[in-house]
N, C-alpha and C positions, 0 to 999 in steps of 0.2 A: 282226698280229704281225710286220710287216715291219721295224720299227725295231729297231736293235741297238746294243749298246755293245761296246767293245773293252777287254779287260784289258791291263795293261802287258806281259804275255807275248805279246800279239798274238791271243789267243783271243777269238772273238766270241760274244756271248750275246744272246738276245732281251732287249729293254729292259723287258719286262713279265714279272715272275715271280709267285710265290705266297707269301704269308705264312701262318703257322699259329699265331699267338698266340691262346690260348684254345681251340684245337682239341684234341680228345682228352679234354676234361673231362667230357663227357656221353655216357653209353652210348646214350641215346636218339638222339643226333645222329651217332653214330659212322659208321653206314653211309652217311649222306648226305655226311659230311665226306670219307670215303674215296672215294666216287664223284666228288665235286667235284675232289679232287686228281688222280685218274686221268684225268678228262675234260680238265683243264688240260694235263697232260703229253701226252696224245694230240693236243692241239691246238697243241702247240709251246711251251707255257710252261715252258721248261726249268729255270729256277731255282726251287728249293723251299727256303724258309728256315724254320728252327726254332731251338730253344735248349734247353739242359739245364734252364733255369729254367722254361720253359713247362709248367705243370702238374706240376712236379717230375719231368719226364721223360715225362709222358703224351703230350705232343705228339710227341716223338721216336718213341715207340712206335707211335703212329698213322701218322706219316709213313713209318716203316719198312714197315709193313704195306701202305700205299697204293702205295709206289713199287717194291715188291719185283719185280713183273713187268716194270718199266721202268727198272731201276737205271741202265743204261748210257745212257739218254736224259736223265737228270736231272743237273743241276749242283746238288749237295746242300750246303747251308750250315747250320752250327750254331754255337753260341756257348758260351764258357766264362764262368762267373761270376767277377767280380773276386776273390771270396774263395777261388777255386780257381786263381788265376793264377800261383802259384809254379811252379817247375820241376817239382816232384813233383805238384802239384795239376793242372797242365795235362795231364800224361801220364795221370793217373788219370781225369780228367774226359773226355778224348778217348776213351779206351778204353771207358768206360761209355756214352758217347753212341753209339759205334759198335755196341756190343752191343744197345742199345735200337733202333737204326736197322736192325739186321740187315745191315750192310755192312762192308766191309774198309777203307773210306777215306771221307774227307770231301773235297769239292772246295774248300771254303773254310771256314776256322775263324776265328771272330772273338772278340776280347775284348769282352764285353758292355758294359762301361763301365769308367771309370777306378777303380782301387782303390788300396790301400796298397802292393801289390807293385811293386817297381821295373820300369819298362817294359822295361829291358834284359833282365831275367830272364825275363819273359814272351815276349819276342821270341826269345830263344835257345831257349826251350822249344818254340816254334812251329817253329823251324828244325830242331830235333831230330826232331819229328814228320814234317817234310818228308823228312828223310834216311831215316827209317824207312818211308816210303811210306804213312803213315796220313792225311796231309793233302796236298793239292796246293798250295793257296795259303793265306795267312793275312791277316787284316785286323783292323779295330777297329770299334767301334760307340759312338755317342754321344760322339765326340771332337770338341772345338771346335778353333778355329785354334791356341790355345795348346797344347793337347794334341798336335796334329799337329806343332807345332814341337819339342816335347820328344821326340816319336817320331823326328824326323829324326836326332837324335844317336845313335840305336842301330839305324838301319836303312840299307840301301842304297837308292839311287834306284829307285823303282818296285816296291820289295819289298812294301809294304803294298798289297794288291790292292784293298781297298774300305774305305769308312767308311760304316757304316749309321746314319742319323740320321732324326729326325722332320722331315718336310717335306710341307706341304700348303698350300692357300690360307690356312688359318688360322694357319699357322706358317711364316712367310717370313723370319724373322730370318737364317737361314743364307745367304740371297742376298747379304747385305752383304759377306761375305768368305770364308765357309767353302767354298762351292761352287767358287769360283775356286782356293782353296788346295788342295782335293782334286784338281782337274784338273791343277794345276801339278805335283803329285806323282805323277801318273798313277794315282791311286786313284779307282776308280769310286765315285760316291755312290749308296748304296742308300736309297731313301725308304720308311720304314715308316709305316703309317697314312696313306697318301697321300689317302684320301678321308674322313679324319676319324674320330672315335669317337662312337658314340651317335646319329648322325644330325643333330646341330645344324647342321653345315656344309651338309648336303644340303638342308636346308629353306630356305636363303637364296634370296630371290626372284631375285637376279642369275643364279644357276645355272638356275633354272626358265626364265627368259627366254631364256637362251642355248641350253638344251636344245631349245627349240621351233624353233630355227633349223637344227638338225642331225639327220641320220638315220644310223643304222648298220645293219649286217646283221641286228641283232636287232629293228629297228623304230625308232620315234622315239627320239632320244637322251634319256638320263636325266641328272639332275643329277650322279649319281655318275660317269657316263661323262665328263661335261664336266670335273669335278674331276680325274679321272685323266688325261685328255688334257692338261690344263694342266700337271701334274707331268711328264708324258712329253715335253713340248715342250723341256725342258732338255737340252742335250748332256751326255754323261757320266753320265746318270741311269738307274738301274735301280729301278723301282717294284715293291713287293711287297705289294699289297693282299691281304687275307684274303677268302675266299668259302667259306662253309660248306655251300652247296648248288650243284648243277650249274647251276641257272638263274641264280643270282647270278654264278657263274663265267663263264657265257656272256656276261653283260652286261659284266663286266670285260674279257674278252678282245677284245671289239669296240671298246673305247675307243680303241685306237691308230688306228682308221679315221677318227677325227675330226681335222680340221686346223682349229685355231682361227684366225680372221681377226684382222687388226690391230684391228678394231672390238671383237671379242670380248675381246682381251687388254687393251685400254684400259678397257673396262667392268669387267673383273675387277680391274684395278689400282685403279679407283675404289672398288669394293666391298671389296676386300681390299688395302689400300695396302702397297707394298713398303717395306722398312726404309730409313730415312734415316741411321741411326747403327748402330754395332755393338751387338748385343743378346746377353744370356746365352743359351747353348744351351738349348733347350727339350727336355724328355724326357717320355715317358709311361711 
């Protein structure tokens, strides 16, 4: 957990956080999911990410219960749907999220993706929430380079704290220009689904070969740990993988111990080629 990123404000955060997409949907998994989140927090994974969309608020409710004993140790992130991104909608959504989360503030509030509401209106609504003390920082999610250029017209330098996007070995298009664009704006890039969805990525033989060369505090490295270490190698990158059980969380938290060699990176580039041209932003 040694690697960190720095917000434009100068605040430092661990580069590995926790995502909660699809958490809170199953009563049978609830205790394990809460235990997993609490374990992560006690081990220093400060950033916990959720959204009003996840389970129609069920994820926020679960997160609120899990972090309640540790609220001051957590950098709490949630997101507003684009359909709620008007001045009135942002204010209502934020307060509803706060109630579900059982807290009086969000550390970071993101626009989940672009919608029809003018960006200037959403940005001003975020600023109002900041003045009221309901959020500390604001940012965006699923914004491409064009979206970020449009955002420039209605924000001050460094004001957008983060851009949360899909980034993994399977989805490298953002390397062509977006990662650099985020960094130039002093916006941290948050990688969601950094180890893929459904296990297809983790079954790739290149990851198995690489895992055999590395060891972590949890034992021999796993393909998931290699995939996560690869994402974390990027500067200005905060990864938020999901882990619904304490054992899975322990595996994720050990991934930053891995330092990929030049040979490792060359082999991964061969198996998962980097982009050679600009590509449309991918989303899940």
